[in-house]
VOBA-1610 file (N, C-alpha, C; in pm, whole numbers, padded with zeros to 5 digits, always signed):
BEGIN
Met+13432-22562-03885Met+13545-22501-03981Met+13670-22602-04078Ser+13677-22605-04203Ser+13797-22696-04264Ser+13875-22612-04250Lys+14027-22687-04271Lys+14170-22639-04259Lys+14174-22628-04409Met+14258-22550-04429Met+14374-22478-04543Met+14372-22641-04625Trp+14442-22734-04585Trp+14512-22792-04569Trp+14369-22956-04557Ala+14300-22918-04577Ala+14231-23048-04511Ala+14210-23128-04641Gly+14210-23098-04767Gly+14189-23181-04846Gly+14359-23257-04864Arg+14449-23283-04802Arg+14545-23311-04790Arg+14583-23479-04706Phe+14551-23449-04657Phe+14514-23562-04480Phe+14417-23664-04499Glu+14390-23784-04404Glu+14288-23855-04466Glu+14231-23811-04270Leu+14279-23814-04215Leu+14299-23802-04059Leu+14260-23641-04040Thr+14211-23576-03895Thr+14224-23487-03815Thr+14283-23474-03726Thr+14282-23356-03791Thr+14493-23291-03662Thr+14416-23344-03510Asn+14539-23364-03429Asn+14514-23455-03277Asn+14487-23246-03249Lys+14474-23270-03160Lys+14393-23163-03044Lys+14551-23104-02999Leu+14642-23199-02948Leu+14750-23171-02895Leu+14764-23048-02952Leu+14857-23040-03149Leu+14907-22995-03229Leu+14826-22897-03305Glu+14687-22938-03255Glu+14623-22759-03337Glu+14645-22630-03168Asp+14634-22703-03100Asp+14621-22631-02969Asp+14792-22525-02983Tyr+14868-22625-02972Tyr+15059-22595-02981Tyr+15021-22464-03159Asn+14978-22552-03303Asn+15010-22477-03341Asn+14925-22289-03350Ala+14869-22309-03282Ala+14708-22171-03325Ala+14762-22077-03260Thr+14784-21972-03316Thr+14832-21832-03274Thr+14728-21727-03242Ile+14568-21796-03280Ile+14490-21724-03276Ile+14463-21683-03075Leu+14517-21758-03024Leu+14485-21675-02876Leu+14600-21573-02842Ile+14749-21534-02926Ile+14754-21426-02878Ile+14755-21314-02978Glu+14687-21375-03113Glu+14644-21226-03243Glu+14512-21140-03187Gly+14449-21231-03083Gly+14339-21158-03076Gly+14306-20972-03083Arg+14440-20957-03042Arg+14476-20874-03066Arg+14479-20780-03171Leu+14532-20868-03254Leu+14535-20832-03409Leu+14376-20804-03478Ala+14242-20824-03406Ala+14182-20768-03496Ala+14060-20657-03536Pro+14132-20561-03453Pro+14102-20457-03513Pro+14184-20386-03694Phe+14321-20423-03634Phe+14383-20389-03772Phe+14380-20499-03882Asp+14336-20557-03850Asp+14309-20757-03907Asp+14147-20679-04064Ile+14069-20624-03986Ile+13974-20618-03992Ile+13980-20476-04101Gln+14016-20420-04060Gln+14062-20209-04140Gln+14171-20270-04194Gly+14270-20326-04252Gly+14383-20394-04358Gly+14266-20485-04480Ser+14171-20569-04409Ser+14092-20659-04496Ser+13987-20550-04587Ile+13901-20498-04502Ile+13852-20362-04540Ile+13874-20275-04681Ala+14011-20224-04617Ala+14044-20160-04813Ala+14142-20269-04865His+14156-20392-04892His+14202-20451-04949His+14061-20471-05058Ala+13932-20490-04975Ala+13772-20565-05046Ala+13838-20451-05192Gly+13812-20300-05117Gly+13817-20164-05205Gly+13959-20184-05315Met+14052-20215-05255Met+14029-20249-05375Met+14114-20347-05481Leu+14041-20456-05455Leu+13986-20539-05516Leu+13879-20509-05613Ala+13841-20355-05570Ala+13691-20374-05639Ala+13717-20248-05751Arg+13781-20154-05678Arg+13869-20098-05747Arg+13925-20174-05930Thr+14025-20273-05895Thr+14083-20316-06000Thr+13999-20421-06034Gly+13866-20429-06039Gly+13764-20451-06175Gly+13774-20687-06053Ile+13890-20672-05960Ile+13866-20833-05976Ile+13726-20858-05870Leu+13672-20741-05834Leu+13565-20838-05721Leu+13423-20715-05771Thr+13344-20697-05806Thr+13266-20597-05846Thr+13208-20528-05684Gln+13194-20429-05757Gln+13116-20340-05628Gln+13035-20381-05536Asp+12992-20450-05549Asp+12841-20517-05478Asp+12939-20607-05399Glu+13004-20761-05442Glu+13088-20822-05376Glu+13190-20768-05270Ser+13223-20625-05316Ser+13292-20535-05209Ser+13209-20514-05147Ala+13106-20445-05154Ala+13068-20386-05034Ala+12940-20474-04933Gln+12946-20612-04997Gln+12926-20742-04903Gln+12996-20790-04816Ile+13118-20835-04890Ile+13229-20787-04775Ile+13294-20672-04704Ile+13272-20606-04696Ile+13277-20481-04644Ile+13171-20506-04511Ala+13083-20481-04519Ala+12935-20470-04491Ala+12960-20605-04384Gly+13009-20686-04426Gly+13073-20842-04375Gly+13128-20851-04225Leu+13253-20785-04293Leu+13394-20712-04192Leu+13327-20637-04083Lys+13243-20526-04147Lys+13203-20473-04040Lys+13148-20547-03899Gln+13052-20570-03979Gln+13000-20717-03850Gln+13050-20754-03728Val+13183-20862-03867Val+13234-20920-03817Val+13329-20824-03663Gly+13417-20735-03660Gly+13496-20636-03630Gly+13389-20603-03481Asp+13270-20577-03540Asp+13150-20531-03403Asp+13160-20673-03320Glu+13141-20782-03391Glu+13124-20905-03288Glu+13281-20969-03240Ile+13364-20875-03253Ile+13459-20971-03156Ile+13490-20829-03054Ala+13432-20682-03069Ala+13437-20551-03034Ala+13380-20600-02929Thr+13199-20649-02916Thr+13135-20657-02791Thr+13113-20800-02742Gly+13259-20875-02767Gly+13251-21057-02718Gly+13174-21123-02768Lys+13066-21070-02853Lys+12998-21194-02955Lys+13109-21315-02992Leu+13158-21216-03004Leu+13287-21334-03143Leu+13403-21388-03072Ile+13378-21555-02974Ile+13525-21560-02889Ile+13604-21648-03042Phe+13719-21646-02989Phe+13871-21685-03072Phe+13890-21843-02995Thr+13899-21961-03052Thr+13962-22119-03005Thr+14051-22102-03059Ser+14122-22212-03035Ser+14236-22279-03089Ser+14208-22334-03245Ala+14082-22399-03287Ala+14002-22457-03371Ala+14015-22331-03538Asp+14055-22192-03433Asp+14021-22051-03514Asp+14214-22043-03644Glu+14292-22102-03534Glu+14422-22136-03580Glu+14450-21944-03576Asp+14468-21963-03693Asp+14495-21737-03677Asp+14376-21653-03722Ile+14387-21515-03663Ile+14326-21435-03709Ile+14289-21399-03838His+14284-21413-03925His+14315-21416-04072His+14254-21514-04027Met+14251-21652-04060Met+14123-21704-04050Met+13987-21734-03933Ala+14003-21679-03886Ala+13908-21637-03785Ala+13829-21541-03849Val+13887-21415-03920Val+13787-21358-03963Val+13735-21384-04076Glu+13814-21485-04141Glu+13763-21543-04285Glu+13671-21616-04294Ala+13677-21650-04185Ala+13581-21814-04137Ala+13433-21743-04114Arg+13388-21651-03985Arg+13320-21569-03980Arg+13252-21488-04095Leu+13382-21423-04190Leu+13309-21320-04275Leu+13179-21444-04429Thr+13251-21554-04400Thr+13132-21657-04511Thr+13033-21675-04441Glu+13092-21695-04315Glu+12951-21701-04230Glu+12865-21624-04283Ile+12873-21510-04286Ile+12739-21439-04260Ile+12726-21388-04417Ile+12803-21397-04541Ile+12797-21321-04627Ile+12812-21456-04750Gly+12849-21575-04721Gly+12829-21665-04810Gly+12931-21667-04895Ser+12989-21717-04929Ser+13108-21783-05015Ser+13177-21605-05086Thr+13080-21562-05092Thr+13196-21415-05104Thr+13271-21346-05039Gly+13276-21436-04900Gly+13376-21406-04837Gly+13492-21458-04873Gly+13485-21570-04965Gly+13619-21637-04988Gly+13688-21542-05002Lys+13605-21437-05152Lys+13732-21420-05243Lys+13786-21276-05164Leu+13794-21271-05041Leu+13863-21175-04974Leu+13994-21206-04961His+14031-21338-04987His+14213-21389-04967His+14280-21366-05125Thr+14158-21312-05213Thr+14212-21296-05372Thr+14357-21184-05314Ala+14452-21217-05379Ala+14553-21170-05409Ala+14659-21062-05360Arg+14680-21200-05186Arg+14736-21125-05086Arg+14768-21261-04925Ser+14849-21287-05000Ser+14900-21421-04898Ser+14863-21383-04727Arg+14819-21442-04634Arg+14837-21455-04572Arg+14957-21377-04470Asn+15091-21428-04500Asn+15200-21311-04482Asn+15210-21164-04506Asp+15102-21113-04590Asp+15061-20967-04676Asp+15011-20955-04542Gln+14885-21001-04457Gln+14815-21026-04415Gln+14907-20934-04238Thr+14960-21080-04193Thr+15031-21057-04093Thr+15157-20913-04090Ala+15185-20897-04244Ala+15294-20811-04215Ala+15187-20639-04195Leu+15091-20599-04283Leu+15012-20479-04265Leu+14915-20508-04130Asp+14875-20611-04052Asp+14842-20587-03948Asp+14930-20588-03800Ser+15064-20609-03822Ser+15146-20547-03738Ser+15221-20418-03754Lys+15207-20344-03865Lys+15265-20247-03887Lys+15096-20171-03876Leu+14989-20167-03909Leu+14899-20061-03778Leu+14898-20083-03721Gln+14928-20226-03611Gln+14928-20247-03458Gln+15046-20121-03442Met+15136-20119-03445Met+15270-20098-03445Met+15246-19893-03416Arg+15174-19831-03563Arg+15149-19729-03549Arg+15042-19685-03480Ala+14962-19762-03379Ala+14822-19741-03320Ala+14882-19740-03205Phe+14944-19830-03125Phe+15069-19818-03014Phe+15157-19681-02997Ile+15227-19632-03176Ile+15322-19558-03149Ile+15232-19381-03115Leu+15121-19362-03218Leu+15020-19260-03169Leu+14962-19262-03047Glu+14925-19346-02958Glu+14909-19359-02877Glu+14995-19346-02770Leu+15121-19373-02791Leu+15252-19308-02653Leu+15254-19218-02682Leu+15285-19120-02817Leu+15281-18986-02892Leu+15193-18900-02816Asn+15052-18945-02778Asn+14927-18892-02690Asn+14979-18870-02536Asp+15043-19011-02528Asp+15038-18979-02386Asp+15180-18903-02355Ile+15285-18882-02427Ile+15410-18842-02425Ile+15346-18676-02412Lys+15241-18626-02520Lys+15153-18527-02486Lys+15104-18451-02388Asn+15023-18549-02360Asn+14885-18515-02190Asn+15021-18520-02083Leu+15136-18599-02094Leu+15241-18614-01990Leu+15348-18448-01951Gln+15397-18386-02080Gln+15428-18287-02075Gln+15353-18174-02022Glu+15190-18133-02107Glu+15089-18142-02040Glu+15110-18059-01867Val+15089-18194-01847Val+15068-18166-01703Val+15186-18152-01603Ile+15286-18167-01677Ile+15437-18093-01584Ile+15480-17944-01607Ile+15401-17915-01796Ile+15414-17787-01742Ile+15351-17727-01690Ala+15178-17782-01681Ala+15111-17724-01561Ala+15145-17720-01368Lys+15205-17832-01381Lys+15300-17793-01200Lys+15406-17725-01242Ala+15471-17713-01275Ala+15559-17601-01316Ala+15492-17435-01276Glu+15394-17402-01372Glu+15325-17296-01394Glu+15344-17234-01225Glu+15279-17365-01176Glu+15223-17363-01051Glu+15351-17350-00917Tyr+15450-17324-00902Tyr+15577-17286-00872Tyr+15614-17151-00909Phe+15630-17128-01027Phe+15660-17065-01099Phe+15552-16919-01081
//
């Protein structure tokens, strides 16, 4: 996989630096949220006419396949992937070709990171609220046994 800055340097990146700089090994948990945000982004690109409906549909189908591969463990991340956004886009491009590169249009990696983190936090909050509700139900049921 070619790095974003591949055209700027003559030598390859030292493996130690690549491993140090890679966040992918801790970002894997963001994958479902990156896929979810990317699907929404592809839809927006089609609605605004930046992508054709066909390109958007290709990207969305490819993203769903990438999501399935991640969920089933078929797609394994390595430090060469650098970050979750690069890994998803690289695999998407392998699946659907150069159209996959259009997903990055009108969106920075910082935008992606902010959205992924927000979606992940929302999911954690909903899970926590559900756990609190379940705990309350258990407490109420136990209290009713005593009264």
